[in-house]
N, C-alpha and C positions, 0 to 999 in steps of 0.2 A: 691756425684754423679759422679764427674769426675773420682775419683779413682775407683769406681765401674765399670764405662765404660771401663777404661783401663784394669781392671782385666778380663772383659768379652772378650776383644779383644786380650788378651795375648795368644800366641800360647800354645797349650797343650803340655805336656811332651810327647816325642815319646814313643811308646809302646816298652817295653823291655821284654824279657822272664822272667817269675817269678820263674822258676826252672831250669835254665841253668846249675847250679852246680849239680853234680850227683856223685853217688857211683857206681863203676863198680862191679857188682855182679858176672859176669862171663865173661871170655874172651876165645875165641877159640884159641887153640894152633896151629891150621892149618886152617886159614881163607879160603884158596883156596879149602879145602876139606870138612870142617866141619862147616858150618854156624850154628848160634844159632837162634832158632825160639820160638814162642808161649809162651811169658811171661805170668804168671798167679800169682795173688797176693791177699792175704787176711790179714786184720788186725783183730787179735783176741781180745776178750773182756779183756783179761789179759795184753794187751799191746804188746804181741809178734806179729811179722810179719812173715808170711809164704809165700814163693815164689817158683815158679817152672819155668823151661824152658826146651826146647828140644834141644839136641845136634844131628844134622843131619849128615848123611854121603852121602848127595845128590850128591856131586861132587867127591866122592872117587871112582876112576876107579876100585878098587878091589871089590866094592859093586855093585850089579846089581839090587837091589830092590828099592833103593831110600828111604828106611825106616829110621825112626828115630832110633838112637842108644839107646835113652832112655830119659825119663823125669827126670831131676835132681830137687830134692826138698831141700830147704834150710830154715833156720830160722834165725831171728835176734831179740835179746833182748835189743838192744841199739838204737832203733828207725831207724834202717836201716843203721847204720854206718858200722857195720861188719856183716858178714854172715857165718853160719856154714852149710855145706852140710850134710844132714841127710840120703838121700836114692836116689837110681836111679831105676826107675820102667819102664819096657819095655812095655808101653801101647799105644804107639803112642802119638800124641799131646793131652794134657789133660788140664782140668780146675779144679781149686780148688773150693770147696764150703763147707759151714758149715751147719749142721743140728742137732738140739738137742744137741749142744755142741760137736759134733763129726766132725772131719775133713774128707772130702772125696776128692779123686782125680779120675775124670772120664776121661778115655782115649778114643780116636777115633778108636783104633784098637779093633774090636769086642766089643766095649763099655766096656772095662775092667775097673773095679772100685776097688779101694783100700781105706782103711780107717785108720785113726790114732786116738787113744783115749788118746794120751798124748801130744796133741798140736804140732804134727809134728815131734816128736823125732823119732818115729818108725812107720812103715807102714806095713799093712797086705799084703799078696800075692794077686795080682790082680785077680779078678774073672770076667769072661765075663758075660755080661747081655743080649747079643743078638747073635743069629746065623746068622742074616741077614748080607750081605756083603755091602761094599761101603759106609761106614760112613765117615763123614767129620765134623770137627769143628775147630774153633779157641777158645781161652780162653776168651770168652765173658761172659756176666753176668748171674745171676740166680735170681729167685724171690721166696720170702717166703710169702705165703698168706693162711690164714685160716688153719694153721697147716700143710700145704703141701709145698713141694719144687717143683718149676717148672723151667725147663731149656730146651733150644732148641739146637738141633744139626741139621745136614743135612744128607740126604742119597740119593744116586742115585739108584732108584728102577730098572732102566734099562739104561745101558750106550748106548745111541743112537747117541751121538755126537762124532765125530772123532777128537776132538780138545782138549777141556778142560771140566771141569765138571759143571760150574755154571748153564748152561741151563738144565742139567739133574737133578740138585739137588732139593730135596723137603725138606723144613723145617719140623722137627719132634719134637713135644712137648712131653716131658717126665714129669710125675708127680709121686710123692711118698709122703707118710705121713712121716713127720719129725721124728716121734718117732720110726719108723720101722728100721730094719737093712737094710740099703740101698745097702749092698753088695749081697742081695738076689734078683735074677731076678724077683720073684713074687711080690716084693714090688713096682714095677714100672708099670705104665700104659703108653702105647705108643699111640700117636695119629695116625690117618690115614694120608695119604701123598698127597701133591699137588705139583708135579714138576713144575718148572717155565715154561717149554715148554707146559704144559697143562693149565697154568693160563693165557697165552697171546694168544688170537685168532690170527690165521694167522702165527704163529711161524714157523711151519714146511714148509710153502710155501714161506718162506723168505719175507713175507709181514705182519709183525706185525701191528695190527690195532692201531697205536699210532701216527698218523700223527700230525704235528705241535709241537712235543716234541723233535725232533732230535734224536729219539731212533729207531733203533740202530745208534750209532754215525758213525761207519764205516760200509761199505757194509756187508751184511749178506750172508753167503754161507752155510746154513744148509744142511747136518750135519757136514760140514768141516769148518776149520778155513779160514779166509781171510788173505791174505798177504798185508802188508802195508810197504812202503819204510821206511828205518831207516837211521840213520846217519852212519851206516856201510853197504854200498851198497850190499855187498855179503851176508849179514845176514838180510833179511827182517823180520819184525815183524809178528808173527802169532797171529791173533786176533780171539778169539772164538765167537760164537753167544752169545747174551746177556743172562744174568741169574742173580741169587741171591745166596748169601752165607754169612757166618759169622754172624749169627743171634743174636740179642739182644731182650730180652723180657721185657715188661712193662705192668702195669695195670693202667687204668685210674680211678681215685677215685673222680674226680670233678663232682658233679651232674649237673653242667651247661655245661659240654662238650658235643658236638654233639655225640661223640662215647661212652658216659658213659652208662654202663650197671648196672642198680640198683640191679640186682641179683649178681653182681660181679663174673660172670661166663664167662667173655670175656677177652682174653689176646691178646695184640697187639705185633706183632713181626716186628721189623725193621731190614732190612738186607742190606748189601753192594750191591749196584746196579752195576753189572758188565756189561760193554758194553754200558753204558749210558754216557751222558756228565757229567762234574764235578758237585758235590753238589746235586746229586739226590740219595735218598735211595729207596729201595723197601719196600713195606708194605703188610702184610697180618694179619689175626687174627685167633684165635682159640676159639671155643666155647665149654665149658664144659657142656655136656648133662646130663639130669637127671639120666641116667644109668652109669655115670662116664666116658663115652667115650669122646674123644676130636676130634673135626672136624675142619679142616682148610678151610678158604674161603677168598675172597677178601672183604675189607671194602667198604662201600658206602658213598657218600656224600649226603647232603640233596636233591639234584636233583634226586637221585636214581642211578646216574652213579657210576660205580666201580672205585676205585682208587688203582692202582698198584705202581705208582711212587709218591714220596713225596719229596719236597725240603728239603735238610738237609746239613749243612756245613760238607764237608768231607764224605758224604754218598757214594761216588764213591770208597772209600777205606775202609779197616777194621776200625771200630770204637767201642767204649765202652760206654755204658750208665749206670749210677749209679743214683738211686733214693735216695734222702736225706730225711728221714722221719721227720727230725727236721724242715725243711722249706717247704717240699712238692715239691721241685724243682727236675727236672731231670738234670743231668750233663752229658755232651757229650764230650768225648775225642777222637780226630781224627786228620787226616792229612789236612793241608791247601794247596790248589792248587793255584798257582800264574800265571801259563802260560799254561793252558791246550789247548789253541788254537794255540800254536806254532806247526808248522808241524813237524811230527815225524822225518823226515830226516834233520831238521834244529836244533834239540835239541843238547845241548853240549854232548860230549862223556860220561860224568859222569852220565847222566840221564839214568834211567832204564825204558825199556818198552815204552808204548805209552805215549803221553803227559799228560794223566790224572794220570799217576803213579808217581807223585811227592811225595817223602817220607821223606824229611828231616826237615819238619816244623810241630811240634806237637802243637795243639791248643785246647782250652777249651771253651765250650759254656754252657749256661743253658737255661732251658725252663720250663714253668708251664703246658704245654699241649702237648708236644711231636711233635708239628708242627712248632711253632714259636721259633726260637733259637736266643738268644742274645749272642754276643761275650763277653767272660769274660777275656781271657788272652792268650797270647802266652806262652806255657809251656817251650819249648826248641827248638833250631834250630841247626842242624848239620852244621859244618863249610863249607861243600860243599854238592852238591846234592847226592854225593856218600855216605856220612856219615849220614845214616838215623837216625831218631827218629820217630818211627812209630809202628803200631800194638801193642799199649800199653794197659795194664790192669791197673785198679785203684780200690781203696777202700777208705772208710772214716775211718780215724784214729783220733777220737776225733774231734778237730777243724780243722784238716789238711786233705788234700787229698794226699794219697800216690800213686805213679805211678811206674810201672815197664815197661820199654820200650825195644823193639827190636831195637838195635842201631848198629852203626858202626863207626869206625875211619878211618884213612888213609889206614889201612891194610885190610879193608873190601874188599871182592871180588866185590861187587856192592851194590847198594842201597837196593836191595831185600834180598841178602844173606849177612847179617851183621855178625860181629864177636864179638859183645858185647851185654850184657844185663845190662841195667843201671837203677838205682833207683833214683827217684826224689821225692821231697816233696814240696807241696804248703801249706804254713802255713796260717791258718785262711782263708781258701778258700771261706767261705760264705761271706766274705767282698767283694768279686768280684761281687756279685749279686747287681743289682740296679733296 
């Protein structure tokens, strides 16, 4: 009994990153001009890993468009130790997905899509799926259900805000039958659109009806940005009105869940909550109607009240959700905030943007219901706030979780505009659940 008591009183081992070691998949030759963005990653059934990232010319003075130079696609046949570049596609930021054994890459520029029938060795010429403008996406997840592929991008139906796009954006659910040729525009069904500024009453009057939640965190100045003092007095921060972006999709299959749909025609979408305090995500849902159309709306709680914001670790930054069919758990990879209440003008010079934009701590959580998230592990921590580990994509590779991170080292321009893409592996990740 005495030994048992001592064991219970013994201090626990400190938490250490489980995937601090990494492989550098890509490095920018000109960190001041060409940051690396949008990592996307798939683990194929044959053991091959396929990855992609965007090389940007955002800071190149010779370029006036700010467009991506291209999405670079690579493969690895030795579990991520070495990588071979296979193609560069000029589609804007894209995400990889797998349907009926065929690889696809869907870009945000005109929704240009390409496919590979040889596990990523070669790729077809990208084909536009839409003539509509103002598409946006990050390489978030996708869903396979009942023989269909579902994924969510965002679009700005009308650019009304004179600052940044999150408040203008509407999540758009795309659906296609897995067995179709998904490079054909007619294979896809597009949902109707619900822009954030239409989902939140009082938005255009700068009086969003969300009292007692601290949203928006900074003063709102629709349709313009608000300026906030920074640690560089001559360069105040511009803060856009709140919004949502970088959507992940999930389907609830637990019949005991309040939001369970027995017809399995409801899809929940969790988005980064821009302009909110730390650790809130935005939430909406899509209903698949009898005629096949897809309608967005806000979810309700048992009282009948609508829910737009939902607590989520790292929901204030880009995150990635992966469902594990073996355990039924949802896994969440995102950024950890440690000092979002430090005044912006008091932050160290290496910090980027507002206090909520901390980007160098990548963490993992799990959940059985998409609402209650349990801490699983710290994945990786950059040596300084400037050296990011963020905007990561992940996939399940057997018993492991494989991760591709938008990262930086001491040569990075800043925490947002990193110069590295790094690969990480968490072995036996299911052992982290408890």
